C-alpha beads as a LAMMPS data file, in Angstrom:
LAMMPS data file: protein, C-alpha beads

334 atoms
333 bonds

1 atom types
1 bond types

-500.0 500.0 xlo xhi
-500.0 500.0 ylo yhi
-500.0 500.0 zlo zhi

Masses

1 110.0

Atoms # bond

1 1 1 -282.182 374.732 94.657
2 1 1 -282.878 378.465 94.952
3 1 1 -286.595 378.994 95.422
4 1 1 -287.798 382.360 94.135
5 1 1 -291.095 384.126 94.745
6 1 1 -292.161 386.529 92.001
7 1 1 -294.172 389.662 92.703
8 1 1 -295.678 391.076 89.496
9 1 1 -297.024 389.067 86.573
10 1 1 -297.704 391.808 84.046
11 1 1 -295.554 392.477 80.939
12 1 1 -292.174 391.261 82.121
13 1 1 -293.173 388.929 84.984
14 1 1 -294.025 385.905 82.764
15 1 1 -290.512 386.033 81.256
16 1 1 -288.954 386.118 84.726
17 1 1 -291.021 383.177 85.916
18 1 1 -290.303 381.127 82.787
19 1 1 -286.574 381.525 83.095
20 1 1 -286.279 381.004 86.849
21 1 1 -288.429 377.856 86.543
22 1 1 -286.477 376.299 83.702
23 1 1 -282.843 376.975 84.661
24 1 1 -280.795 374.477 86.626
25 1 1 -280.884 375.221 90.316
26 1 1 -283.936 377.525 90.129
27 1 1 -287.623 377.229 90.997
28 1 1 -290.710 379.458 91.435
29 1 1 -293.122 378.049 94.024
30 1 1 -295.200 381.219 94.381
31 1 1 -296.383 384.146 92.175
32 1 1 -298.171 387.279 93.293
33 1 1 -300.166 389.865 91.343
34 1 1 -302.908 392.301 92.433
35 1 1 -304.911 392.013 89.226
36 1 1 -307.324 389.081 88.836
37 1 1 -306.614 388.798 85.079
38 1 1 -302.875 388.456 85.744
39 1 1 -303.505 385.824 88.450
40 1 1 -305.740 383.833 86.084
41 1 1 -303.066 383.910 83.390
42 1 1 -300.445 382.759 85.915
43 1 1 -302.628 379.852 87.053
44 1 1 -303.222 378.765 83.466
45 1 1 -299.530 378.915 82.558
46 1 1 -298.188 377.437 85.842
47 1 1 -300.647 374.855 87.174
48 1 1 -298.389 373.616 90.032
49 1 1 -297.476 377.089 91.305
50 1 1 -299.225 378.882 94.137
51 1 1 -300.749 382.172 92.926
52 1 1 -301.694 384.867 95.451
53 1 1 -302.948 388.453 95.507
54 1 1 -301.224 389.707 98.656
55 1 1 -297.509 390.370 98.412
56 1 1 -297.103 389.667 102.105
57 1 1 -297.824 386.037 101.329
58 1 1 -294.639 386.045 99.242
59 1 1 -292.464 388.212 101.461
60 1 1 -293.108 386.155 104.573
61 1 1 -293.106 382.742 102.832
62 1 1 -290.646 380.416 104.543
63 1 1 -290.471 378.198 101.461
64 1 1 -288.572 380.748 99.311
65 1 1 -285.004 382.029 99.423
66 1 1 -285.325 385.096 97.158
67 1 1 -287.935 387.544 95.872
68 1 1 -288.106 388.957 92.336
69 1 1 -289.797 392.388 92.327
70 1 1 -291.272 392.908 88.839
71 1 1 -293.525 395.885 89.579
72 1 1 -293.655 399.674 88.900
73 1 1 -290.574 401.528 90.156
74 1 1 -292.595 403.422 92.775
75 1 1 -293.106 400.091 94.638
76 1 1 -289.537 398.758 94.352
77 1 1 -288.134 400.208 97.554
78 1 1 -290.901 399.049 99.898
79 1 1 -291.128 395.564 98.459
80 1 1 -287.352 395.063 98.330
81 1 1 -286.955 396.423 101.878
82 1 1 -289.574 394.030 103.223
83 1 1 -288.013 391.086 101.332
84 1 1 -284.578 391.857 102.759
85 1 1 -285.925 392.279 106.272
86 1 1 -287.517 388.828 105.917
87 1 1 -284.126 387.387 105.000
88 1 1 -284.675 387.063 101.230
89 1 1 -282.248 387.833 98.494
90 1 1 -283.661 390.338 96.026
91 1 1 -283.929 390.520 92.227
92 1 1 -285.351 393.960 91.246
93 1 1 -286.679 395.129 87.857
94 1 1 -284.962 398.215 86.428
95 1 1 -284.655 400.973 87.436
96 1 1 -283.532 399.870 90.872
97 1 1 -285.413 402.492 92.906
98 1 1 -287.182 405.831 92.443
99 1 1 -284.440 407.755 94.318
100 1 1 -280.747 407.316 95.111
101 1 1 -281.536 407.627 98.847
102 1 1 -283.791 404.557 98.577
103 1 1 -281.090 402.635 96.730
104 1 1 -278.489 403.478 99.377
105 1 1 -280.772 402.291 102.171
106 1 1 -281.386 398.950 100.430
107 1 1 -277.676 398.425 99.789
108 1 1 -276.905 399.071 103.452
109 1 1 -279.732 396.773 104.629
110 1 1 -278.580 393.955 102.303
111 1 1 -274.994 394.246 103.496
112 1 1 -276.161 394.160 107.147
113 1 1 -278.223 391.055 106.458
114 1 1 -275.506 389.423 104.254
115 1 1 -277.988 389.167 101.363
116 1 1 -277.570 389.733 97.594
117 1 1 -279.245 392.392 95.486
118 1 1 -279.370 391.987 91.707
119 1 1 -280.863 394.729 89.477
120 1 1 -282.438 393.446 86.245
121 1 1 -280.029 395.074 83.792
122 1 1 -280.835 392.368 81.289
123 1 1 -278.835 393.746 78.371
124 1 1 -275.549 393.169 80.225
125 1 1 -276.152 389.478 79.574
126 1 1 -276.717 389.712 75.820
127 1 1 -274.007 388.295 73.602
128 1 1 -273.664 391.710 72.009
129 1 1 -272.846 393.607 75.202
130 1 1 -270.522 390.802 76.354
131 1 1 -268.632 391.144 73.059
132 1 1 -268.525 394.974 73.256
133 1 1 -267.163 394.748 76.831
134 1 1 -264.531 392.255 75.618
135 1 1 -263.486 394.559 72.747
136 1 1 -263.202 397.599 75.040
137 1 1 -261.347 395.767 77.797
138 1 1 -258.861 394.275 75.295
139 1 1 -258.137 397.774 73.937
140 1 1 -259.216 396.663 70.441
141 1 1 -260.928 400.040 69.929
142 1 1 -258.056 401.960 71.578
143 1 1 -258.679 405.065 73.684
144 1 1 -262.385 405.786 73.651
145 1 1 -263.823 409.042 72.367
146 1 1 -267.587 408.680 72.517
147 1 1 -270.543 406.452 73.248
148 1 1 -273.747 407.207 71.302
149 1 1 -277.033 405.398 71.769
150 1 1 -280.495 405.583 70.163
151 1 1 -283.482 403.736 71.639
152 1 1 -286.694 404.832 70.004
153 1 1 -290.067 403.324 69.081
154 1 1 -293.793 404.158 68.941
155 1 1 -295.008 403.533 72.527
156 1 1 -295.390 401.914 75.002
157 1 1 -296.374 405.009 76.965
158 1 1 -295.909 404.697 80.763
159 1 1 -298.134 406.511 83.225
160 1 1 -295.848 406.593 86.260
161 1 1 -292.499 407.587 84.692
162 1 1 -291.217 409.609 81.772
163 1 1 -289.347 408.247 78.774
164 1 1 -285.987 408.680 80.499
165 1 1 -286.878 406.463 83.459
166 1 1 -288.507 403.948 81.125
167 1 1 -285.948 403.524 78.308
168 1 1 -282.685 405.077 79.422
169 1 1 -281.876 402.605 82.245
170 1 1 -281.125 399.987 79.603
171 1 1 -278.452 402.056 77.879
172 1 1 -277.136 403.751 80.974
173 1 1 -276.487 400.374 82.567
174 1 1 -274.709 399.201 79.413
175 1 1 -272.583 402.337 79.329
176 1 1 -271.753 402.024 83.021
177 1 1 -270.713 398.327 82.519
178 1 1 -268.788 398.832 79.276
179 1 1 -266.903 402.035 80.132
180 1 1 -266.312 401.400 83.809
181 1 1 -265.825 405.115 84.392
182 1 1 -267.559 407.520 86.776
183 1 1 -269.457 410.293 84.985
184 1 1 -269.012 413.881 86.194
185 1 1 -271.988 415.757 84.788
186 1 1 -275.296 415.307 82.968
187 1 1 -277.291 417.487 80.559
188 1 1 -280.806 416.524 79.491
189 1 1 -283.468 418.167 77.319
190 1 1 -286.877 416.855 76.431
191 1 1 -290.517 417.579 75.846
192 1 1 -293.926 416.153 76.757
193 1 1 -296.811 416.137 74.312
194 1 1 -299.595 414.056 75.875
195 1 1 -299.758 413.225 79.587
196 1 1 -297.332 415.724 81.179
197 1 1 -294.389 413.343 81.211
198 1 1 -291.544 413.700 78.720
199 1 1 -292.053 411.320 75.795
200 1 1 -288.858 412.359 73.953
201 1 1 -285.502 413.273 75.539
202 1 1 -281.827 413.664 74.849
203 1 1 -279.224 412.995 77.547
204 1 1 -275.534 413.836 77.442
205 1 1 -273.133 412.410 80.004
206 1 1 -269.639 413.818 80.553
207 1 1 -266.536 412.112 81.913
208 1 1 -263.170 413.425 83.145
209 1 1 -261.233 411.498 80.471
210 1 1 -262.820 413.454 77.539
211 1 1 -265.283 410.598 76.780
212 1 1 -268.732 411.900 75.980
213 1 1 -271.913 409.823 75.936
214 1 1 -275.216 410.703 74.290
215 1 1 -278.608 409.048 74.524
216 1 1 -281.689 409.560 72.377
217 1 1 -284.867 408.056 73.937
218 1 1 -288.213 408.520 72.288
219 1 1 -291.736 407.049 72.519
220 1 1 -292.866 408.883 69.321
221 1 1 -290.656 407.370 66.610
222 1 1 -292.406 405.816 63.571
223 1 1 -289.722 403.085 63.528
224 1 1 -288.025 400.988 66.155
225 1 1 -284.304 401.785 66.395
226 1 1 -281.790 400.209 68.800
227 1 1 -278.442 401.539 67.670
228 1 1 -275.185 402.108 69.595
229 1 1 -271.907 403.564 68.347
230 1 1 -268.677 403.418 70.243
231 1 1 -265.816 405.423 68.795
232 1 1 -262.205 404.729 69.664
233 1 1 -258.788 405.878 68.553
234 1 1 -258.003 402.577 66.809
235 1 1 -261.408 401.290 65.677
236 1 1 -265.106 402.152 65.789
237 1 1 -268.011 399.894 66.610
238 1 1 -271.666 399.840 65.585
239 1 1 -274.241 397.675 67.433
240 1 1 -277.584 397.364 65.666
241 1 1 -279.789 395.278 67.940
242 1 1 -282.793 395.003 65.597
243 1 1 -281.009 393.123 62.833
244 1 1 -280.932 389.346 62.815
245 1 1 -277.288 388.933 61.749
246 1 1 -274.086 390.866 62.218
247 1 1 -275.468 392.774 65.167
248 1 1 -271.961 394.119 65.838
249 1 1 -269.691 395.519 63.180
250 1 1 -266.187 396.776 63.931
251 1 1 -264.705 399.311 61.520
252 1 1 -261.025 399.995 61.040
253 1 1 -261.738 403.621 60.603
254 1 1 -260.475 406.650 62.519
255 1 1 -258.679 409.923 62.651
256 1 1 -254.916 410.291 62.954
257 1 1 -253.471 413.555 64.117
258 1 1 -249.854 414.589 64.171
259 1 1 -247.729 417.693 64.443
260 1 1 -244.433 418.534 62.783
261 1 1 -241.658 420.664 64.058
262 1 1 -242.204 424.257 62.999
263 1 1 -245.790 423.576 61.909
264 1 1 -248.385 424.898 64.367
265 1 1 -251.479 423.522 62.691
266 1 1 -252.492 419.953 63.404
267 1 1 -252.183 417.582 60.454
268 1 1 -255.322 415.502 60.275
269 1 1 -255.650 412.348 58.160
270 1 1 -258.403 409.759 57.936
271 1 1 -257.903 406.036 58.110
272 1 1 -260.331 403.655 56.363
273 1 1 -259.734 399.904 56.553
274 1 1 -261.695 396.727 56.775
275 1 1 -264.946 395.900 58.562
276 1 1 -265.457 392.704 60.506
277 1 1 -268.471 391.244 62.285
278 1 1 -267.436 389.192 65.381
279 1 1 -269.445 386.168 66.384
280 1 1 -271.964 386.893 69.140
281 1 1 -273.432 384.433 71.634
282 1 1 -277.149 383.974 71.004
283 1 1 -278.143 382.554 74.420
284 1 1 -281.248 384.347 75.757
285 1 1 -280.035 387.209 77.957
286 1 1 -282.600 386.647 80.672
287 1 1 -281.677 382.978 80.913
288 1 1 -278.063 383.888 81.401
289 1 1 -279.026 386.513 83.989
290 1 1 -281.198 384.094 85.928
291 1 1 -278.462 381.477 85.972
292 1 1 -276.006 384.131 87.140
293 1 1 -278.326 385.214 89.988
294 1 1 -278.512 381.615 91.229
295 1 1 -274.744 381.235 90.849
296 1 1 -273.929 384.435 92.810
297 1 1 -276.109 383.392 95.703
298 1 1 -274.960 379.788 95.833
299 1 1 -271.276 380.824 95.597
300 1 1 -271.496 384.035 97.675
301 1 1 -270.306 386.247 94.807
302 1 1 -271.165 389.904 94.161
303 1 1 -273.097 390.386 90.892
304 1 1 -271.851 392.843 88.306
305 1 1 -275.378 394.270 88.340
306 1 1 -275.635 394.604 92.119
307 1 1 -277.231 397.385 94.127
308 1 1 -274.268 399.677 93.579
309 1 1 -274.637 399.345 89.800
310 1 1 -278.345 400.106 90.134
311 1 1 -277.515 403.121 92.311
312 1 1 -275.125 404.537 89.721
313 1 1 -277.869 404.422 87.055
314 1 1 -280.432 405.965 89.387
315 1 1 -278.048 408.853 90.153
316 1 1 -277.740 409.646 86.417
317 1 1 -281.541 409.417 86.017
318 1 1 -282.007 411.870 88.906
319 1 1 -279.488 414.239 87.433
320 1 1 -281.164 414.037 84.062
321 1 1 -284.524 414.880 85.657
322 1 1 -283.040 417.882 87.439
323 1 1 -281.458 419.076 84.138
324 1 1 -284.826 418.605 82.353
325 1 1 -286.568 420.812 84.939
326 1 1 -283.882 423.459 84.353
327 1 1 -284.286 423.320 80.561
328 1 1 -280.905 421.632 79.908
329 1 1 -278.706 423.141 82.611
330 1 1 -275.663 421.027 83.428
331 1 1 -276.009 419.007 86.631
332 1 1 -272.834 417.844 88.320
333 1 1 -272.595 414.404 89.966
334 1 1 -270.910 413.901 93.309

Bonds

1 1 1 2
2 1 2 3
3 1 3 4
4 1 4 5
5 1 5 6
6 1 6 7
7 1 7 8
8 1 8 9
9 1 9 10
10 1 10 11
11 1 11 12
12 1 12 13
13 1 13 14
14 1 14 15
15 1 15 16
16 1 16 17
17 1 17 18
18 1 18 19
19 1 19 20
20 1 20 21
21 1 21 22
22 1 22 23
23 1 23 24
24 1 24 25
25 1 25 26
26 1 26 27
27 1 27 28
28 1 28 29
29 1 29 30
30 1 30 31
31 1 31 32
32 1 32 33
33 1 33 34
34 1 34 35
35 1 35 36
36 1 36 37
37 1 37 38
38 1 38 39
39 1 39 40
40 1 40 41
41 1 41 42
42 1 42 43
43 1 43 44
44 1 44 45
45 1 45 46
46 1 46 47
47 1 47 48
48 1 48 49
49 1 49 50
50 1 50 51
51 1 51 52
52 1 52 53
53 1 53 54
54 1 54 55
55 1 55 56
56 1 56 57
57 1 57 58
58 1 58 59
59 1 59 60
60 1 60 61
61 1 61 62
62 1 62 63
63 1 63 64
64 1 64 65
65 1 65 66
66 1 66 67
67 1 67 68
68 1 68 69
69 1 69 70
70 1 70 71
71 1 71 72
72 1 72 73
73 1 73 74
74 1 74 75
75 1 75 76
76 1 76 77
77 1 77 78
78 1 78 79
79 1 79 80
80 1 80 81
81 1 81 82
82 1 82 83
83 1 83 84
84 1 84 85
85 1 85 86
86 1 86 87
87 1 87 88
88 1 88 89
89 1 89 90
90 1 90 91
91 1 91 92
92 1 92 93
93 1 93 94
94 1 94 95
95 1 95 96
96 1 96 97
97 1 97 98
98 1 98 99
99 1 99 100
100 1 100 101
101 1 101 102
102 1 102 103
103 1 103 104
104 1 104 105
105 1 105 106
106 1 106 107
107 1 107 108
108 1 108 109
109 1 109 110
110 1 110 111
111 1 111 112
112 1 112 113
113 1 113 114
114 1 114 115
115 1 115 116
116 1 116 117
117 1 117 118
118 1 118 119
119 1 119 120
120 1 120 121
121 1 121 122
122 1 122 123
123 1 123 124
124 1 124 125
125 1 125 126
126 1 126 127
127 1 127 128
128 1 128 129
129 1 129 130
130 1 130 131
131 1 131 132
132 1 132 133
133 1 133 134
134 1 134 135
135 1 135 136
136 1 136 137
137 1 137 138
138 1 138 139
139 1 139 140
140 1 140 141
141 1 141 142
142 1 142 143
143 1 143 144
144 1 144 145
145 1 145 146
146 1 146 147
147 1 147 148
148 1 148 149
149 1 149 150
150 1 150 151
151 1 151 152
152 1 152 153
153 1 153 154
154 1 154 155
155 1 155 156
156 1 156 157
157 1 157 158
158 1 158 159
159 1 159 160
160 1 160 161
161 1 161 162
162 1 162 163
163 1 163 164
164 1 164 165
165 1 165 166
166 1 166 167
167 1 167 168
168 1 168 169
169 1 169 170
170 1 170 171
171 1 171 172
172 1 172 173
173 1 173 174
174 1 174 175
175 1 175 176
176 1 176 177
177 1 177 178
178 1 178 179
179 1 179 180
180 1 180 181
181 1 181 182
182 1 182 183
183 1 183 184
184 1 184 185
185 1 185 186
186 1 186 187
187 1 187 188
188 1 188 189
189 1 189 190
190 1 190 191
191 1 191 192
192 1 192 193
193 1 193 194
194 1 194 195
195 1 195 196
196 1 196 197
197 1 197 198
198 1 198 199
199 1 199 200
200 1 200 201
201 1 201 202
202 1 202 203
203 1 203 204
204 1 204 205
205 1 205 206
206 1 206 207
207 1 207 208
208 1 208 209
209 1 209 210
210 1 210 211
211 1 211 212
212 1 212 213
213 1 213 214
214 1 214 215
215 1 215 216
216 1 216 217
217 1 217 218
218 1 218 219
219 1 219 220
220 1 220 221
221 1 221 222
222 1 222 223
223 1 223 224
224 1 224 225
225 1 225 226
226 1 226 227
227 1 227 228
228 1 228 229
229 1 229 230
230 1 230 231
231 1 231 232
232 1 232 233
233 1 233 234
234 1 234 235
235 1 235 236
236 1 236 237
237 1 237 238
238 1 238 239
239 1 239 240
240 1 240 241
241 1 241 242
242 1 242 243
243 1 243 244
244 1 244 245
245 1 245 246
246 1 246 247
247 1 247 248
248 1 248 249
249 1 249 250
250 1 250 251
251 1 251 252
252 1 252 253
253 1 253 254
254 1 254 255
255 1 255 256
256 1 256 257
257 1 257 258
258 1 258 259
259 1 259 260
260 1 260 261
261 1 261 262
262 1 262 263
263 1 263 264
264 1 264 265
265 1 265 266
266 1 266 267
267 1 267 268
268 1 268 269
269 1 269 270
270 1 270 271
271 1 271 272
272 1 272 273
273 1 273 274
274 1 274 275
275 1 275 276
276 1 276 277
277 1 277 278
278 1 278 279
279 1 279 280
280 1 280 281
281 1 281 282
282 1 282 283
283 1 283 284
284 1 284 285
285 1 285 286
286 1 286 287
287 1 287 288
288 1 288 289
289 1 289 290
290 1 290 291
291 1 291 292
292 1 292 293
293 1 293 294
294 1 294 295
295 1 295 296
296 1 296 297
297 1 297 298
298 1 298 299
299 1 299 300
300 1 300 301
301 1 301 302
302 1 302 303
303 1 303 304
304 1 304 305
305 1 305 306
306 1 306 307
307 1 307 308
308 1 308 309
309 1 309 310
310 1 310 311
311 1 311 312
312 1 312 313
313 1 313 314
314 1 314 315
315 1 315 316
316 1 316 317
317 1 317 318
318 1 318 319
319 1 319 320
320 1 320 321
321 1 321 322
322 1 322 323
323 1 323 324
324 1 324 325
325 1 325 326
326 1 326 327
327 1 327 328
328 1 328 329
329 1 329 330
330 1 330 331
331 1 331 332
332 1 332 333
333 1 333 334
């Protein structure tokens, strides 16, 4: 059994504890939170689990094998570093760290200690993203042209990060996983209206292969929208995550371009065929992710959402922040 100590029992922590306690091969003997109300809630919901206020009681606990860090991003580096130094595998809430330098240090430390890092990119384990990845890898969509994502709602406002660091990690991690390509440049624009942090932003990510990705993240939308479009040469895909059925629709629509001898203008025609909605696995994503974390540690496998995946997302977030400060100037990625 993999025994996991959880630090942070706020919004997401209870979901982490529930899944790690109920999956086969998992267990949560200790929970930590600095707030008395959170500790009281943890004690009520998990009577046979030790609940503490000092994270050092978790980090140095000899009865656990791994630590789940479910706290604000500003604390991720220090908590993960101490966990690794104490010989614990690490599961870290998104985004991985506050800077790419911190991420690189944690990756190096984990490698030196022969320990695993998993970043909580939960959406990679949804049936929808698994299906999208399958369709892209099988070339069902053909050569890709664009990836377009909208993630907007009214709140929840964060006090320690802007809307990019709060919402965009979800979609950037999905893009990174699905496309499997290294971006070359980032452009971001946005505006703040309340507390000095951007509450609405637009991010454009460029690739060498002419694929372009665009992200709309917004805390000020009157409606909740979770919509992703992936356009390919053969087919186009729409993922609407807020609908109950047919979350993914694949359209046999596209543009066909040809030239003829002696004709210099491109001849453009439009193709419009059938739509089909593939079956999507409905297993809870966090359950699948928790099981995968246990599997990777028990079988010494590298997770798809390891520290390097977390680092790639953090690098894009940093570039987006630099572009924001320069009012949308293009920032190139190394």
